[in-house]
Backbone of each chain as ProteinMPNN parsed JSONL, in Angstrom:
{"seq_chain_A": "MITIEFLGPIQKEKITLEASTLNDVAEHLNKDAELKTWIETCAVAVNDVMVMDLNTSLKSGDRVSLLPPVCGG", "coords_chain_A": {"N_chain_A": [[0.828, -1.204, 0.0], [0.455, 2.224, -0.786], [0.601, 5.696, 0.187], [-1.354, 8.551, -0.544], [-1.059, 11.973, -0.414], [-2.505, 15.227, -0.028], [-1.549, 18.431, -0.57], [-1.418, 21.808, 0.852], [-3.942, 23.909, -0.417], [-5.733, 21.907, -1.225], [-8.488, 20.427, -0.17], [-8.574, 17.645, 1.092], [-8.611, 14.457, 2.552], [-5.856, 12.201, 3.25], [-5.256, 9.323, 1.164], [-5.095, 5.729, 0.819], [-3.611, 3.202, -1.236], [-3.222, 0.462, -3.532], [-0.464, 0.356, -5.531], [1.889, 0.179, -8.182], [3.303, 1.804, -9.839], [3.567, 5.342, -10.674], [1.776, 5.676, -12.689], [-0.36, 4.034, -11.995], [-1.354, 5.461, -9.848], [-2.142, 7.81, -11.119], [-4.169, 6.832, -12.747], [-6.058, 6.045, -10.862], [-6.627, 8.494, -9.493], [-7.65, 10.087, -11.493], [-10.184, 9.202, -11.789], [-11.641, 10.523, -9.985], [-13.8, 13.051, -9.927], [-13.765, 15.446, -8.536], [-11.097, 15.827, -8.002], [-9.929, 16.111, -10.429], [-9.554, 18.678, -11.609], [-7.579, 19.699, -10.003], [-5.469, 17.946, -10.476], [-4.462, 18.552, -12.991], [-2.886, 20.775, -12.526], [-1.122, 20.18, -10.539], [2.092, 19.457, -9.147], [4.224, 16.613, -8.454], [5.453, 14.651, -5.766], [7.488, 11.999, -4.559], [7.958, 10.474, -1.58], [8.862, 12.95, -0.605], [10.561, 13.843, -2.63], [10.772, 15.54, -5.651], [9.192, 14.409, -8.626], [9.205, 13.474, -12.116], [8.325, 11.61, -13.841], [5.984, 9.368, -15.039], [6.371, 6.679, -14.978], [7.72, 6.151, -12.704], [8.606, 3.94, -10.196], [6.849, 2.445, -7.458], [6.883, 1.453, -4.021], [5.659, -0.536, -1.283], [4.541, 1.474, 1.382], [5.49, 3.834, 0.409], [5.124, 7.388, -0.063], [3.106, 9.504, -1.778], [2.917, 12.811, -2.852], [0.785, 15.502, -3.678], [1.306, 18.609, -5.088], [-0.123, 21.625, -5.284], [-0.381, 24.712, -7.326], [1.941, 27.267, -6.353], [2.656, 30.073, -4.138], [4.654, 31.769, -2.573], [5.911, 34.241, -0.202]], "CA_chain_A": [[0.0, 0.0, 0.0], [1.107, 3.536, -0.749], [-0.284, 6.759, 0.679], [-1.381, 9.77, -1.354], [-1.456, 13.116, 0.413], [-2.869, 16.409, -0.813], [-0.961, 19.532, 0.19], [-1.916, 23.174, 0.701], [-5.381, 24.216, -0.459], [-6.607, 20.789, -1.615], [-9.136, 19.997, 1.077], [-8.899, 16.232, 0.955], [-7.859, 13.577, 3.454], [-4.973, 11.301, 2.515], [-5.846, 8.026, 0.829], [-4.127, 4.648, 0.598], [-3.885, 2.584, -2.53], [-2.241, -0.478, -4.078], [0.055, 0.937, -6.772], [3.284, -0.192, -8.411], [3.959, 2.966, -10.466], [2.74, 6.554, -10.626], [0.688, 5.476, -13.64], [-1.507, 3.483, -11.253], [-1.889, 6.574, -9.049], [-2.828, 8.704, -12.072], [-5.41, 6.175, -13.176], [-6.998, 6.096, -9.733], [-7.043, 9.861, -9.152], [-8.423, 10.662, -12.605], [-11.585, 8.77, -11.675], [-12.281, 11.387, -8.992], [-14.145, 14.298, -10.634], [-13.4, 16.568, -7.667], [-9.64, 15.998, -8.054], [-9.454, 16.239, -11.808], [-9.059, 20.027, -11.897], [-6.308, 19.866, -9.284], [-4.424, 17.102, -11.057], [-3.873, 19.236, -14.148], [-1.946, 21.834, -12.127], [-0.296, 19.747, -9.413], [3.354, 18.734, -9.27], [4.158, 15.38, -7.678], [6.665, 14.21, -5.067], [7.45, 10.681, -3.921], [8.778, 10.536, -0.363], [9.392, 14.318, -0.525], [11.451, 14.175, -3.743], [9.959, 15.849, -6.832], [9.361, 13.429, -9.708], [8.76, 13.984, -13.423], [8.115, 10.462, -14.724], [4.841, 8.524, -14.641], [6.824, 5.293, -14.796], [8.39, 6.034, -11.4], [8.054, 2.774, -9.492], [6.459, 2.674, -6.067], [6.887, 0.264, -3.165], [4.777, -0.397, -0.131], [5.01, 2.449, 2.363], [5.831, 5.102, -0.24], [4.197, 8.497, 0.139], [2.999, 10.36, -2.958], [2.318, 14.099, -2.471], [0.363, 16.399, -4.76], [1.604, 20.0, -4.725], [-0.807, 22.578, -6.172], [0.391, 25.929, -7.629], [2.489, 27.893, -5.143], [2.836, 31.531, -4.139], [5.252, 32.215, -1.311], [6.36, 35.631, -0.132]], "C_chain_A": [[0.868, 1.262, 0.0], [0.088, 4.554, -0.224], [-0.215, 7.951, -0.27], [-1.846, 10.91, -0.458], [-1.588, 14.364, -0.445], [-2.463, 17.638, -0.02], [-1.679, 20.857, -0.064], [-3.429, 23.237, 0.629], [-6.284, 23.048, -0.854], [-7.204, 20.201, -0.341], [-9.546, 18.535, 0.95], [-8.004, 15.423, 1.88], [-6.959, 12.665, 2.627], [-5.675, 9.972, 2.237], [-4.743, 6.988, 0.661], [-4.587, 3.826, -0.598], [-2.835, 1.513, -2.813], [-1.767, 0.098, -5.397], [1.504, 0.517, -6.948], [4.052, 0.897, -9.168], [3.042, 4.176, -10.309], [1.6, 6.489, -11.636], [-0.565, 4.961, -12.94], [-2.18, 4.584, -10.43], [-2.695, 7.508, -9.948], [-4.176, 8.112, -12.458], [-6.476, 6.28, -12.083], [-7.532, 7.518, -9.514], [-7.894, 10.483, -10.257], [-9.89, 10.221, -12.592], [-12.375, 9.695, -10.752], [-12.544, 12.767, -9.621], [-13.681, 15.527, -9.848], [-11.893, 16.877, -7.772], [-9.125, 16.355, -9.44], [-8.887, 17.632, -12.117], [-7.728, 20.291, -11.184], [-5.174, 19.137, -10.008], [-3.699, 17.792, -12.209], [-2.789, 20.238, -13.745], [-1.007, 21.416, -10.992], [1.017, 19.108, -9.862], [3.304, 17.567, -8.278], [5.512, 15.092, -7.018], [6.434, 12.798, -4.55], [8.448, 10.715, -2.766], [9.559, 11.859, -0.298], [10.451, 14.651, -1.571], [10.582, 14.392, -4.983], [10.246, 14.83, -7.931], [8.697, 13.967, -10.98], [8.312, 12.853, -14.339], [6.985, 9.577, -14.192], [5.234, 7.074, -14.415], [7.598, 5.101, -13.496], [7.766, 4.882, -10.62], [7.82, 3.105, -8.018], [6.538, 1.363, -5.311], [6.014, 0.533, -1.949], [5.371, 0.58, 0.885], [5.381, 3.784, 1.748], [4.712, 6.123, -0.04], [4.228, 9.401, -1.088], [2.3, 11.649, -2.535], [1.955, 14.899, -3.711], [0.54, 17.837, -4.298], [0.919, 20.943, -5.718], [0.045, 23.829, -6.407], [0.724, 26.737, -6.368], [2.573, 29.414, -5.28], [3.365, 31.971, -2.782], [5.519, 33.707, -1.34], [5.271, 36.616, 0.202]], "O_chain_A": [[1.878, 1.341, 0.699], [-1.116, 4.299, -0.199], [0.863, 8.313, -0.743], [-2.895, 10.824, 0.179], [-0.889, 14.537, -1.443], [-2.972, 17.868, 1.078], [-2.426, 21.016, -1.029], [-4.125, 22.698, 1.489], [-7.506, 23.194, -0.819], [-6.513, 19.565, 0.454], [-10.716, 18.225, 0.728], [-6.801, 15.668, 1.979], [-7.244, 12.383, 1.463], [-6.566, 9.556, 2.977], [-3.592, 7.333, 0.391], [-5.772, 3.763, -0.923], [-1.688, 1.639, -2.384], [-2.577, 0.313, -6.299], [2.268, 0.497, -5.983], [5.282, 0.923, -9.152], [1.899, 4.055, -9.87], [0.58, 7.157, -11.471], [-1.681, 5.386, -13.24], [-3.406, 4.637, -10.326], [-3.789, 7.942, -9.587], [-5.191, 8.809, -12.489], [-7.642, 6.567, -12.357], [-8.738, 7.72, -9.368], [-8.761, 11.313, -9.983], [-10.727, 10.79, -13.292], [-13.605, 9.667, -10.729], [-11.616, 13.551, -9.819], [-13.258, 16.524, -10.432], [-11.474, 18.027, -7.647], [-8.006, 16.846, -9.589], [-7.87, 17.756, -12.799], [-6.868, 21.009, -11.693], [-4.065, 19.655, -10.13], [-2.49, 17.64, -12.383], [-1.88, 20.52, -14.526], [-0.188, 22.215, -10.538], [1.056, 18.33, -10.815], [2.459, 17.532, -7.384], [6.568, 15.266, -7.627], [5.324, 12.444, -4.153], [9.638, 10.958, -2.967], [10.748, 11.881, 0.019], [11.17, 15.639, -1.422], [9.759, 13.544, -5.328], [11.394, 14.437, -8.142], [7.776, 14.783, -10.935], [7.956, 13.098, -15.492], [7.024, 9.104, -13.056], [4.522, 6.327, -13.743], [8.08, 4.003, -13.219], [6.553, 4.848, -10.409], [8.511, 3.936, -7.428], [6.295, 0.294, -5.872], [5.681, 1.676, -1.636], [6.558, 0.513, 1.204], [5.57, 4.766, 2.466], [3.541, 5.782, 0.125], [5.26, 9.994, -1.401], [1.227, 11.607, -1.933], [2.722, 14.963, -4.671], [0.006, 18.243, -3.266], [1.343, 21.042, -6.87], [1.08, 23.997, -5.763], [-0.091, 26.869, -5.455], [2.562, 29.959, -6.384], [2.618, 32.481, -1.948], [5.371, 34.356, -2.375], [5.53, 37.816, 0.288]]}, "seq_chain_B": "MLELFDGPVPVEETLARWYQEEAQSNYGAFIPFVGTIREEDGISGLSFDIYEPILNSWYEAWVLKAKEAGAIIKMAHSRGDVPLHESSYIAAIFSPKRRVALEMIDEFVEDFKASAPIWKYDLKDGQRIYAKDRSTAINGAGLLGGKA", "coords_chain_B": {"N_chain_B": [[20.575, 30.058, 6.529], [17.368, 28.859, 7.252], [14.479, 30.299, 8.381], [11.435, 29.997, 10.069], [8.435, 31.612, 10.947], [5.655, 31.823, 13.149], [3.123, 33.73, 12.155], [3.773, 37.283, 11.515], [7.021, 38.104, 10.102], [9.624, 39.222, 12.127], [10.939, 42.002, 11.142], [12.884, 44.113, 11.637], [14.398, 43.116, 13.786], [15.308, 40.709, 12.675], [16.794, 41.455, 10.379], [18.754, 43.007, 11.597], [19.972, 41.116, 13.191], [20.939, 39.266, 11.293], [22.745, 40.917, 9.986], [24.567, 41.398, 12.052], [25.457, 38.762, 12.478], [27.077, 38.291, 10.294], [28.89, 40.288, 10.333], [31.636, 40.216, 10.72], [32.523, 38.643, 8.68], [33.692, 39.304, 6.334], [32.263, 39.909, 4.022], [31.519, 41.914, 1.261], [29.125, 42.77, 0.317], [25.705, 42.997, 1.202], [22.581, 42.07, 0.556], [19.344, 42.482, 1.108], [15.963, 41.33, 0.606], [12.768, 42.385, 1.283], [9.531, 41.357, 1.807], [6.387, 42.806, 1.929], [3.026, 42.939, 3.167], [0.55, 44.239, 1.186], [-2.198, 46.59, 1.105], [-4.983, 45.633, -0.649], [-7.599, 44.9, -2.83], [-9.446, 44.738, -0.735], [-8.501, 43.033, 1.271], [-7.667, 41.787, 4.586], [-5.32, 40.801, 5.27], [-2.762, 38.29, 4.67], [-2.403, 34.716, 4.45], [-0.502, 31.763, 5.137], [0.383, 28.463, 4.087], [2.834, 25.984, 4.614], [4.917, 23.494, 3.249], [7.165, 21.831, 4.845], [9.237, 19.728, 4.515], [9.91, 19.608, 1.716], [10.368, 22.276, 1.196], [12.659, 22.637, 2.717], [14.55, 20.975, 1.361], [14.61, 22.189, -1.133], [15.643, 24.665, -0.352], [18.144, 23.94, 0.7], [19.484, 23.151, -1.617], [19.836, 25.607, -2.808], [21.514, 26.832, -0.928], [23.869, 25.419, -1.352], [24.387, 26.155, -4.003], [24.814, 28.874, -3.686], [27.077, 28.79, -2.099], [28.969, 27.783, -3.86], [29.334, 30.02, -5.376], [30.642, 31.609, -3.657], [29.032, 32.89, -1.878], [26.483, 33.523, 0.677], [23.186, 32.551, 1.772], [20.293, 33.772, 3.393], [17.091, 33.228, 4.817], [13.772, 34.065, 5.737], [10.436, 33.226, 6.623], [6.852, 33.506, 6.901], [4.414, 31.535, 8.696], [0.944, 30.773, 8.683], [-1.257, 33.475, 9.647], [-0.774, 36.832, 8.444], [-0.991, 40.188, 9.052], [-2.041, 43.215, 7.244], [0.537, 45.375, 6.048], [2.515, 44.271, 7.511], [5.354, 42.012, 7.402], [6.019, 39.084, 5.456], [8.082, 37.75, 4.43], [11.573, 37.497, 4.136], [14.501, 37.584, 2.287], [17.995, 37.185, 1.878], [21.192, 37.897, 0.498], [24.607, 37.441, 1.017], [27.701, 38.452, -0.206], [31.125, 38.418, -1.417], [31.622, 40.443, -3.358], [29.539, 42.98, -4.988], [28.159, 42.201, -7.381], [27.595, 39.414, -7.591], [25.778, 39.064, -5.464], [23.705, 40.828, -6.164], [22.735, 39.691, -8.542], [22.102, 37.128, -7.682], [20.113, 37.464, -5.706], [17.933, 38.226, -7.202], [17.541, 35.973, -8.884], [17.142, 34.017, -6.948], [14.825, 34.875, -5.533], [12.924, 34.817, -7.576], [12.937, 32.08, -8.263], [12.117, 31.067, -5.841], [9.475, 32.035, -5.783], [8.4, 30.513, -7.834], [8.828, 27.863, -7.177], [9.03, 27.15, -4.398], [7.41, 25.266, -1.883], [4.922, 26.717, -0.834], [1.818, 27.986, 0.116], [-0.52, 30.522, -0.589], [-3.047, 32.507, 0.915], [-5.811, 34.735, 0.714], [-6.989, 36.852, 3.271], [-10.125, 37.667, 3.91], [-13.183, 39.199, 4.59], [-13.571, 37.533, 6.801], [-12.926, 35.084, 5.776], [-10.692, 32.521, 4.465], [-9.053, 32.502, 1.633], [-7.809, 30.707, -1.039], [-5.169, 31.911, -3.017], [-5.445, 31.48, -5.872], [-5.273, 32.544, -8.524], [-2.951, 34.005, -8.44], [-1.012, 32.217, -8.138], [1.63, 29.894, -9.024], [2.123, 27.13, -11.101], [4.161, 24.409, -10.192], [7.258, 23.453, -11.71], [6.897, 20.757, -13.895], [4.335, 20.185, -13.273], [1.062, 18.696, -13.61], [1.666, 16.159, -14.248], [0.284, 13.802, -13.411], [-1.991, 14.107, -14.808], [-1.247, 13.579, -17.283], [-0.13, 15.617, -18.72], [2.366, 16.61, -18.473]], "CA_chain_B": [[19.663, 29.524, 7.538], [15.948, 29.038, 6.929], [13.751, 30.57, 9.627], [9.988, 30.102, 9.886], [7.784, 32.279, 12.081], [4.194, 31.795, 13.202], [2.743, 35.134, 12.069], [4.695, 38.15, 10.782], [8.464, 38.023, 10.319], [10.113, 40.445, 12.798], [11.89, 42.482, 10.131], [14.037, 44.859, 12.154], [15.217, 42.204, 14.604], [15.94, 39.698, 11.823], [17.834, 42.089, 9.558], [19.852, 43.422, 12.477], [20.677, 39.897, 13.625], [21.706, 38.746, 10.146], [23.874, 41.838, 9.775], [25.545, 41.121, 13.109], [26.028, 37.416, 12.298], [28.083, 38.286, 9.229], [29.621, 41.564, 10.383], [33.09, 39.983, 10.665], [32.753, 37.563, 7.716], [34.409, 39.844, 5.166], [31.441, 40.072, 2.826], [31.428, 43.333, 0.887], [27.747, 43.113, -0.074], [24.581, 42.372, 1.925], [21.408, 42.557, -0.173], [18.091, 41.867, 1.57], [14.669, 41.612, -0.015], [11.713, 42.277, 2.29], [8.195, 41.352, 1.21], [5.411, 43.364, 2.875], [1.637, 42.742, 2.731], [-0.069, 45.491, 0.753], [-3.652, 46.676, 1.092], [-5.366, 45.374, -2.035], [-8.829, 44.11, -2.997], [-10.209, 44.603, 0.502], [-8.012, 41.983, 2.184], [-7.169, 42.26, 5.879], [-3.992, 40.213, 5.416], [-2.539, 37.051, 3.931], [-2.116, 33.57, 5.302], [0.388, 30.857, 4.402], [0.685, 27.072, 4.448], [4.18, 25.612, 4.153], [5.278, 22.074, 3.366], [8.556, 22.028, 5.231], [10.282, 18.821, 4.0], [10.368, 19.967, 0.367], [10.949, 23.616, 1.3], [14.027, 22.482, 3.227], [15.473, 20.446, 0.345], [14.767, 23.259, -2.135], [16.523, 25.687, 0.218], [19.508, 23.394, 0.824], [20.096, 23.195, -2.949], [20.263, 26.996, -3.01], [22.659, 27.086, -0.042], [25.039, 24.876, -2.048], [24.622, 26.978, -5.185], [25.407, 30.128, -3.201], [28.428, 28.49, -1.61], [29.839, 27.662, -5.043], [29.605, 31.379, -5.864], [31.302, 32.339, -2.58], [28.018, 33.697, -1.194], [25.565, 32.805, 1.571], [21.781, 32.946, 1.697], [19.465, 33.652, 4.59], [15.692, 33.417, 4.443], [12.766, 33.934, 6.793], [9.083, 33.261, 6.06], [5.754, 33.338, 7.859], [3.369, 30.505, 8.653], [-0.301, 31.302, 9.241], [-1.789, 34.783, 9.245], [0.058, 38.03, 8.516], [-1.853, 41.336, 8.741], [-1.561, 44.258, 6.335], [1.686, 46.23, 6.372], [3.559, 43.48, 8.162], [6.125, 41.294, 6.386], [5.907, 37.631, 5.489], [9.22, 37.128, 3.741], [12.85, 38.191, 3.925], [15.615, 36.803, 1.759], [19.193, 38.029, 1.79], [22.434, 37.295, 0.012], [25.878, 38.081, 1.354], [28.765, 37.976, -1.101], [32.323, 39.277, -1.321], [31.422, 41.64, -4.193], [28.111, 43.236, -5.156], [27.519, 41.648, -8.566], [27.065, 38.077, -7.274], [24.604, 39.2, -4.59], [22.622, 41.473, -6.915], [22.149, 38.737, -9.484], [21.558, 35.955, -6.99], [18.858, 37.785, -5.0], [16.896, 38.214, -8.238], [17.308, 34.59, -9.299], [16.636, 33.275, -5.792], [13.438, 35.259, -5.221], [12.075, 34.325, -8.665], [12.805, 30.627, -8.125], [11.285, 30.899, -4.65], [8.076, 32.258, -6.176], [7.964, 29.486, -8.776], [9.111, 26.483, -6.753], [8.969, 26.838, -2.96], [6.077, 24.744, -1.568], [4.207, 27.608, 0.09], [0.528, 28.357, -0.474], [-0.963, 31.823, -0.079], [-4.494, 32.705, 1.02], [-6.271, 36.067, 1.089], [-7.901, 36.94, 4.414], [-11.114, 38.639, 3.437], [-14.53, 38.965, 5.121], [-13.549, 36.396, 7.725], [-12.623, 33.831, 5.082], [-9.302, 32.276, 4.056], [-9.313, 32.129, 0.239], [-6.602, 30.349, -1.793], [-4.841, 32.903, -4.048], [-5.212, 30.614, -7.032], [-4.89, 33.288, -9.727], [-1.601, 34.565, -8.295], [-0.103, 31.106, -7.872], [2.366, 29.354, -10.167], [2.286, 25.677, -11.082], [5.564, 24.013, -10.063], [7.803, 22.766, -12.88], [6.518, 19.335, -13.922], [2.927, 20.039, -12.877], [0.194, 18.054, -14.591], [2.192, 14.81, -14.515], [-0.724, 12.75, -13.231], [-3.034, 14.311, -15.814], [-0.662, 13.226, -18.572], [0.183, 16.843, -19.474], [3.711, 17.1, -18.137]], "C_chain_B": [[18.221, 29.847, 7.148], [15.185, 29.192, 8.243], [12.265, 30.729, 9.321], [9.368, 30.676, 11.149], [6.281, 32.056, 12.012], [3.73, 33.243, 13.251], [3.828, 35.944, 11.373], [6.169, 37.856, 11.089], [8.904, 39.318, 11.018], [11.266, 41.046, 11.995], [13.12, 43.138, 10.754], [14.977, 43.961, 12.933], [15.994, 41.237, 13.719], [17.065, 40.309, 10.991], [19.038, 42.49, 10.412], [20.685, 42.206, 12.895], [21.535, 39.331, 12.489], [22.946, 39.61, 9.891], [24.973, 41.556, 10.795], [26.242, 39.787, 12.894], [27.176, 37.415, 11.291], [28.988, 39.511, 9.264], [31.133, 41.376, 10.237], [33.459, 38.939, 9.608], [33.413, 38.017, 6.42], [33.587, 39.824, 3.873], [31.312, 41.564, 2.526], [30.005, 43.764, 0.57], [26.744, 42.314, 0.744], [23.326, 42.939, 1.28], [20.157, 41.826, 0.284], [16.908, 42.239, 0.679], [13.611, 41.392, 1.066], [10.363, 42.361, 1.596], [7.153, 41.758, 2.248], [3.994, 43.236, 2.306], [0.999, 44.09, 2.411], [-1.586, 45.41, 0.879], [-4.121, 46.594, -0.357], [-6.638, 44.54, -2.039], [-9.561, 43.828, -1.68], [-9.734, 43.511, 1.444], [-7.601, 42.597, 3.523], [-5.776, 41.705, 6.146], [-3.87, 39.006, 4.517], [-2.258, 35.94, 4.923], [-1.346, 32.549, 4.474], [0.394, 29.448, 5.003], [2.06, 26.754, 3.877], [4.334, 24.105, 4.26], [6.785, 22.005, 3.597], [9.567, 21.042, 4.631], [10.804, 19.23, 2.621], [10.917, 21.39, 0.349], [12.406, 23.506, 1.745], [14.98, 21.969, 2.156], [15.68, 21.464, -0.782], [15.782, 24.295, -1.628], [17.971, 25.202, 0.307], [20.222, 23.398, -0.527], [20.599, 24.614, -3.248], [21.461, 27.36, -2.134], [23.945, 26.605, -0.724], [25.405, 25.725, -3.258], [25.304, 28.301, -4.793], [26.855, 29.903, -2.778], [29.416, 28.407, -2.767], [30.21, 29.032, -5.606], [30.279, 32.23, -4.789], [30.353, 33.171, -1.748], [27.287, 32.869, -0.144], [24.162, 33.412, 1.452], [21.189, 32.857, 3.095], [18.026, 33.913, 4.165], [14.794, 33.23, 5.666], [11.39, 34.039, 6.143], [8.062, 33.001, 7.16], [4.959, 32.072, 7.603], [2.112, 31.141, 9.231], [-0.549, 32.733, 8.81], [-0.782, 35.924, 9.436], [-0.809, 39.231, 8.127], [-1.21, 42.308, 7.749], [-0.385, 45.016, 6.937], [2.702, 45.557, 7.279], [4.267, 42.696, 7.055], [6.055, 39.791, 6.583], [7.175, 36.948, 4.97], [10.433, 38.045, 3.756], [13.823, 37.183, 3.334], [16.81, 37.732, 1.695], [20.362, 37.215, 1.266], [23.594, 38.133, 0.529], [26.913, 37.547, 0.368], [29.963, 38.911, -0.998], [32.162, 40.572, -2.115], [29.959, 41.751, -4.587], [27.446, 42.438, -6.273], [26.881, 40.286, -8.285], [25.779, 38.203, -6.465], [23.43, 39.824, -5.335], [21.939, 40.491, -7.852], [21.476, 37.58, -8.761], [20.252, 36.266, -6.256], [17.696, 37.76, -5.99], [16.531, 36.768, -8.594], [16.668, 33.781, -8.158], [15.167, 33.594, -5.525], [12.496, 34.753, -6.322], [11.879, 32.81, -8.56], [11.959, 30.275, -6.897], [9.803, 31.005, -5.01], [7.542, 31.093, -7.012], [8.018, 28.071, -8.198], [8.902, 26.176, -5.268], [7.549, 26.394, -2.59], [5.389, 25.523, -0.45], [2.925, 28.047, -0.61], [-0.026, 29.584, 0.242], [-2.487, 31.906, -0.116], [-4.771, 34.167, 1.34], [-7.156, 35.947, 2.319], [-8.888, 38.061, 4.1], [-12.489, 38.251, 3.973], [-14.59, 37.72, 5.997], [-13.25, 35.06, 7.062], [-11.146, 33.761, 4.71], [-9.377, 31.674, 2.65], [-7.996, 31.909, -0.513], [-6.377, 31.346, -2.935], [-4.474, 32.189, -5.348], [-4.667, 31.381, -8.24], [-3.478, 33.863, -9.648], [-0.556, 33.471, -8.097], [0.483, 30.541, -9.163], [2.48, 27.841, -10.037], [3.781, 25.348, -11.052], [5.992, 23.279, -11.34], [7.479, 21.263, -12.827], [5.067, 19.1, -13.546], [2.102, 19.415, -13.998], [0.623, 16.639, -14.919], [1.088, 13.752, -14.464], [-1.904, 12.919, -14.196], [-2.51, 14.015, -17.215], [-0.247, 14.429, -19.395], [1.594, 17.356, -19.227], [4.606, 17.119, -19.378]], "O_chain_B": [[17.906, 30.974, 6.763], [15.241, 28.319, 9.11], [11.88, 31.491, 8.434], [9.718, 30.291, 12.265], [5.697, 32.097, 10.929], [3.913, 33.919, 14.263], [4.703, 35.379, 10.717], [6.515, 37.418, 12.187], [8.583, 40.406, 10.541], [12.42, 40.647, 12.15], [14.253, 42.773, 10.443], [16.196, 44.027, 12.77], [17.171, 40.968, 13.958], [18.158, 39.749, 10.907], [20.188, 42.332, 10.002], [21.913, 42.255, 12.946], [22.694, 38.967, 12.689], [24.036, 39.105, 9.621], [26.153, 41.484, 10.452], [27.451, 39.669, 13.093], [28.124, 36.641, 11.415], [29.761, 39.745, 8.335], [31.828, 42.243, 9.707], [34.568, 38.406, 9.624], [33.66, 37.212, 5.522], [34.138, 39.734, 2.775], [31.035, 42.369, 3.415], [29.697, 44.956, 0.551], [26.909, 41.112, 0.953], [23.026, 44.125, 1.422], [19.929, 40.681, -0.105], [16.867, 43.317, 0.085], [13.568, 40.332, 1.69], [10.084, 43.323, 0.882], [7.044, 41.141, 3.308], [3.788, 43.403, 1.104], [0.921, 44.97, 3.268], [-2.183, 44.339, 0.778], [-3.705, 47.395, -1.195], [-6.727, 43.556, -1.304], [-10.217, 42.796, -1.538], [-10.481, 43.096, 2.33], [-7.235, 43.77, 3.592], [-5.126, 42.083, 7.121], [-4.751, 38.725, 3.705], [-1.922, 36.186, 6.081], [-1.515, 32.475, 3.257], [0.408, 29.26, 6.219], [2.406, 27.204, 2.785], [3.927, 23.505, 5.255], [7.575, 22.109, 2.658], [10.665, 21.462, 4.265], [12.012, 19.201, 2.385], [11.829, 21.69, -0.421], [13.279, 24.194, 1.216], [16.102, 22.465, 2.042], [16.78, 21.589, -1.321], [16.657, 24.74, -2.369], [18.905, 25.953, 0.026], [21.43, 23.623, -0.584], [21.651, 24.794, -3.862], [22.331, 28.119, -2.562], [24.972, 27.282, -0.684], [26.58, 25.987, -3.511], [26.224, 28.775, -5.46], [27.737, 30.715, -3.06], [30.545, 28.89, -2.675], [31.257, 29.194, -6.232], [30.47, 33.432, -4.977], [30.78, 34.05, -1.0], [27.455, 31.65, -0.084], [23.977, 34.575, 1.095], [21.542, 31.975, 3.878], [17.77, 34.716, 3.267], [15.026, 32.36, 6.506], [11.19, 34.836, 5.227], [8.349, 32.381, 8.184], [4.841, 31.6, 6.473], [2.19, 31.951, 10.156], [-0.108, 33.157, 7.741], [-0.051, 35.982, 10.424], [-1.307, 39.293, 7.003], [-0.017, 42.235, 7.458], [-0.318, 45.263, 8.141], [3.638, 46.197, 7.758], [3.831, 42.714, 5.904], [6.034, 39.29, 7.707], [7.319, 35.729, 5.06], [10.332, 39.227, 3.429], [13.948, 36.062, 3.828], [16.655, 38.935, 1.481], [20.502, 36.025, 1.546], [23.566, 39.363, 0.484], [26.994, 36.341, 0.133], [29.838, 40.05, -0.55], [32.506, 41.653, -1.637], [29.217, 40.77, -4.536], [26.291, 42.037, -6.137], [25.749, 40.036, -8.699], [24.796, 37.521, -6.754], [22.288, 39.399, -5.162], [20.712, 40.46, -7.945], [20.415, 37.109, -9.172], [19.37, 35.41, -6.191], [16.599, 37.319, -5.649], [15.357, 36.396, -8.602], [15.771, 32.97, -8.384], [14.359, 32.689, -5.316], [11.387, 34.307, -6.025], [10.767, 32.316, -8.75], [11.189, 29.315, -6.913], [8.988, 30.179, -4.6], [6.369, 30.733, -6.908], [7.323, 27.178, -8.685], [8.62, 25.029, -4.921], [6.584, 27.072, -2.943], [5.286, 25.073, 0.692], [2.943, 28.431, -1.78], [-0.012, 29.685, 1.468], [-3.128, 31.436, -1.056], [-4.06, 34.777, 2.139], [-7.984, 35.039, 2.402], [-8.527, 39.236, 4.035], [-12.913, 37.105, 3.826], [-15.549, 36.95, 5.936], [-13.314, 34.016, 7.711], [-10.448, 34.772, 4.646], [-9.716, 30.503, 2.483], [-7.171, 32.818, -0.611], [-7.284, 31.597, -3.728], [-3.352, 32.287, -5.844], [-3.727, 30.936, -8.897], [-2.876, 34.173, -10.676], [0.628, 33.753, -7.912], [-0.089, 30.689, -10.243], [2.884, 27.328, -8.994], [4.568, 25.936, -11.795], [5.195, 22.58, -11.966], [7.758, 20.594, -11.832], [4.61, 17.958, -13.501], [2.406, 19.583, -15.179], [0.019, 15.986, -15.77], [0.974, 12.915, -15.36], [-2.707, 12.004, -14.38], [-3.224, 14.174, -18.205], [-0.031, 14.32, -20.602], [1.968, 18.42, -19.721], [5.773, 17.501, -19.292]]}, "name": "protein", "num_of_chains": 2, "seq": "MITIEFLGPIQKEKITLEASTLNDVAEHLNKDAELKTWIETCAVAVNDVMVMDLNTSLKSGDRVSLLPPVCGGMLELFDGPVPVEETLARWYQEEAQSNYGAFIPFVGTIREEDGISGLSFDIYEPILNSWYEAWVLKAKEAGAIIKMAHSRGDVPLHESSYIAAIFSPKRRVALEMIDEFVEDFKASAPIWKYDLKDGQRIYAKDRSTAINGAGLLGGKA"}
């Protein structure tokens, strides 16, 4: 099982999921109409490291974070 | 050093302290940037969420980059609510000569705006409203939507 967490303004509790790559995560999250608009603008981190590849493999215990558009300062 | 404050950043104390910390370090240039909350669109202030693990790694990469240029970086930011005319952000570069610090403060603040995992909210009419239109998608955004 992996955990997906939603950072900042995305008002959603974390979820757990069986997934072996980020592709599996994408497939699952795209089924959620409420999340679909966020997904288009969110960057992704696995265990707090930014990732750019949907083929990134995942193992049990991994934590996937969705980071919506930022505005510090 | 990365410093986070609950509420406004104490500007005078922080700038004075940073100046003192490096007073004997032989840097010829000290260039701070102070971000202050402006009255705009009827807001009473701004509020911030921070995701510290990724903010820390982003910041550490900049510390190394500065070191390679012979410079150092200091940064302070607010968590939670900051009222009008208070400050939520200070960044500063110290370098032996001015050119490195002048260029790096520009590059650092722009990258901060585009990449640091901090989310801004307007405080207005008792509500905390995500400043979506002023926010920037982080490089690589849209990966899970297949648009990266």
